[in-house]
C-alpha positions as CSV (number, residue, x, y, z in Angstrom):
1,M,-2.9,11.1,-35.2
2,N,-5.0,13.3,-37.6
3,L,-6.5,16.3,-35.6
4,E,-9.4,16.2,-37.2
5,S,-10.7,12.7,-36.7
6,P,-13.2,12.2,-33.7
7,P,-11.7,10.1,-30.2
8,N,-11.8,6.5,-30.6
9,A,-11.7,4.3,-27.6
10,I,-8.6,2.6,-29.0
11,A,-6.5,6.1,-29.1
12,L,-7.6,7.0,-25.7
13,G,-5.7,3.3,-24.9
14,H,-3.3,3.7,-27.1
15,A,-1.8,7.3,-25.3
16,L,-2.7,6.3,-21.9
17,L,-0.2,2.6,-22.5
18,N,2.2,5.0,-24.1
19,R,2.2,7.7,-21.4
20,E,1.4,10.5,-24.1
21,T,-0.2,12.7,-21.3
22,L,-0.6,15.9,-24.2
23,E,-2.5,13.8,-26.4
24,L,-4.4,11.4,-23.4
25,R,-5.7,14.9,-22.2
26,R,-6.4,16.0,-25.7
27,L,-8.4,13.3,-26.3
28,A,-10.4,13.8,-23.1
29,M,-11.3,17.5,-22.9
30,E,-12.6,16.2,-27.3
31,L,-15.2,14.1,-25.3
32,F,-16.7,16.7,-23.2
33,S,-16.8,18.9,-26.3
34,P,-21.0,19.6,-27.9
35,E,-19.7,17.7,-31.0
36,S,-18.6,14.8,-29.2
37,G,-19.5,12.7,-26.4
38,L,-18.6,10.3,-23.7
39,L,-21.6,8.1,-24.6
40,D,-21.7,8.4,-27.8
41,L,-17.7,6.4,-28.4
42,A,-18.4,3.1,-30.0
43,E,-17.2,0.4,-29.3
44,P,-14.0,-0.6,-30.8
45,V,-14.5,-3.0,-34.1
46,A,-10.5,-3.3,-34.0
47,G,-8.2,-3.3,-31.7
48,G,-7.9,-5.2,-28.1
49,G,-6.2,-6.5,-25.6
50,P,-3.9,-3.5,-23.1
51,E,-5.4,-0.9,-25.5
52,L,-8.9,-1.2,-25.2
53,A,-8.4,-2.8,-21.4
54,A,-7.0,1.2,-20.6
55,A,-9.8,2.3,-23.3
56,A,-12.5,1.4,-20.9
57,A,-10.6,2.2,-17.7
58,V,-10.3,6.2,-18.8
59,L,-13.6,6.4,-20.6
60,E,-15.1,4.7,-17.6
61,L,-13.0,7.3,-14.9
62,L,-14.4,10.5,-17.5
63,C,-17.8,9.2,-17.5
64,D,-17.9,8.7,-13.9
65,R,-16.1,12.4,-13.6
66,A,-19.0,13.6,-15.6
67,G,-21.7,11.4,-13.7
68,V,-22.9,9.5,-16.4
69,T,-23.0,5.8,-17.4
70,P,-20.7,4.7,-19.4
71,P,-21.4,2.8,-22.6
72,E,-22.4,-1.0,-21.9
73,W,-19.2,-2.1,-23.9
74,T,-16.6,-0.8,-21.3
75,R,-18.3,-3.7,-19.0
76,S,-17.3,-7.1,-20.4
77,V,-13.3,-5.3,-21.0
78,P,-11.3,-7.3,-18.5
79,A,-8.0,-6.0,-16.4
80,L,-4.3,-5.5,-17.8
81,P,-2.5,-8.7,-16.7
82,E,0.0,-6.8,-14.9
83,P,0.1,-3.3,-13.1
84,F,0.9,-0.1,-15.2
85,F,1.6,3.4,-13.9
86,A,0.2,5.6,-16.1
87,V,2.4,8.4,-14.7
88,A,6.4,6.4,-15.6
89,A,7.8,8.4,-12.7
90,A,5.6,6.1,-10.1
91,E,8.0,3.4,-10.8
92,R,11.6,4.9,-9.4
93,M,9.9,7.3,-7.1
94,P,8.2,5.0,-3.9
95,R,5.5,7.8,-2.4
96,L,4.4,8.9,-5.6
97,R,4.4,4.7,-6.5
98,A,2.5,4.2,-3.4
99,L,0.2,7.3,-3.4
100,C,-1.3,5.4,-7.4
101,L,-0.9,2.3,-5.1
102,A,-3.8,3.3,-2.4
103,E,-5.6,6.4,-3.8
104,S,-5.5,5.4,-8.1
105,P,-9.2,5.9,-9.3
106,E,-11.3,3.2,-9.2
107,P,-12.2,2.8,-13.1
108,L,-8.5,2.9,-13.4
109,K,-7.4,1.0,-10.2
110,K,-10.2,-2.3,-11.2
111,R,-8.1,-2.3,-14.8
112,N,-4.7,-2.8,-12.7
113,I,-3.8,0.5,-13.7
114,F,-2.2,3.5,-11.2
115,A,-2.4,6.7,-11.5
116,P,-2.5,9.6,-8.8
117,P,-5.8,10.4,-7.6
118,D,-6.4,14.2,-9.7
119,F,-5.2,11.9,-13.3
120,L,-7.1,13.9,-16.3
121,T,-8.5,16.1,-14.2
122,F,-8.6,19.8,-16.1
123,A,-8.2,23.6,-15.6
């Protein structure tokens, strides 16, 4: 991905589903910049399926934490058909898996995506 391109929804979803943690954090932080905005993230015209579900989940998570209403288009995006753990270690570590299942942020959980409660928080 070009580092100069603005963040887009499909890029968010792609980074999450591929567990590209640094790229996902970069995109998320860029959405909080003054030049870009959470509410300005347009509905994807191409792409869909799992990447769109993941993108909507991340965008709703970021909007929730920023105290703003997510873009209208995110409401109609369905959940993933199978559970997905944003942190690969949760697939093999029972306590981490249990934490993710119990305390995953609601915007992720409602789309069948599970992560630790502090997922995508910024220092």
